[in-house]
C-alpha positions in Angstrom: 18.0 10.6 -30.0 14.9 9.9 -28.0 13.9 6.4 -27.1 10.4 5.1 -27.7 9.9 4.6 -23.9 10.2 8.2 -22.9 6.7 9.1 -23.9 5.0 6.0 -22.5 3.3 6.6 -19.1 3.0 3.4 -17.1 0.3 3.3 -14.4 0.4 -0.1 -12.8 -0.1 0.5 -9.1 -2.6 -1.3 -6.9 -4.3 0.0 -3.7 -3.2 -3.1 -1.9 -4.3 -2.8 1.8 -5.6 -0.4 4.4 -4.7 0.0 8.1 -6.0 2.3 10.7 -3.3 2.2 13.4 0.3 3.4 13.4 1.8 0.2 15.0 0.4 -2.0 12.3 1.5 0.5 9.6 5.1 0.3 10.9 5.1 -3.5 11.0 3.9 -3.7 7.4 6.6 -1.2 6.3 9.3 -3.3 7.9 8.0 -6.5 6.3 7.8 -4.9 2.9 11.3 -3.4 3.2 12.7 -6.8 4.3 11.3 -8.4 1.2 12.4 -5.5 -1.0 8.9 -4.5 -2.2 8.5 -0.9 -3.3 5.4 0.8 -2.1 3.9 4.2 -1.4 1.4 5.3 1.2 -1.7 7.3 0.7 -3.3 8.9 3.7 -7.1 9.2 4.0 -8.3 11.9 6.4 -10.8 10.9 9.1 -14.4 11.8 8.6 -15.6 15.1 10.1 -17.6 13.7 13.0 -15.4 10.6 13.5 -13.7 10.0 16.8 -10.7 8.5 14.9 -7.8 10.9 14.9 -5.4 8.7 12.8 -7.6 8.3 9.7 -6.6 5.5 7.3 -3.4 4.6 5.6 -3.5 2.8 2.2 -0.5 0.9 1.0 0.0 0.9 -2.8 2.3 -1.6 -4.5 3.2 -2.4 -8.1 1.1 -5.1 -9.7 4.2 -7.1 -10.5 5.2 -7.1 -6.8 1.8 -8.0 -5.4 2.8 -11.7 -4.7 6.0 -10.7 -2.9 4.0 -8.2 -0.8 1.5 -11.0 0.1 4.4 -13.3 1.1 5.8 -10.5 3.3 2.4 -10.1 5.1 2.2 -13.9 5.7 5.2 -13.7 8.0 3.5 -11.2 10.3 1.6 -12.4 13.4 -2.0 -13.3 13.0 -3.2 -10.6 15.3 -1.4 -8.0 13.1 -2.9 -9.6 9.9 -6.4 -9.3 11.4 -6.1 -5.5 11.5 -5.3 -5.3 7.8 -8.1 -4.8 5.3 -7.1 -5.9 1.8 -8.4 -3.8 -1.1 -6.6 -5.0 -4.2 -7.9 -2.5 -6.7 -6.3 -0.4 -9.3 -5.3 3.2 -8.3 -7.9 5.5 -9.9 -5.7 8.7 -10.0 -2.6 9.4 -11.9 0.0 11.4 -10.0 2.0 12.8 -12.9 
């Protein structure tokens, strides 16, 4: 017997924030893991004529865990928070 939930596709991720350096990315990951916030990372490639070799890293979180993620970021140092650009928009692509 199938349940009614098997055919429902839920798409409730937010593009939460964007960072452009690896050190900040690692600090955000540690803070999110400490607060038990699930996330995934999307990588944006650098532009063709850009001198930036890292590109950009976009953290995506579930809408229901956004407040927990915001609380996790507040524990980071201010100089780390200044390097974070908050996006807070719904993910426009489905990955399934």
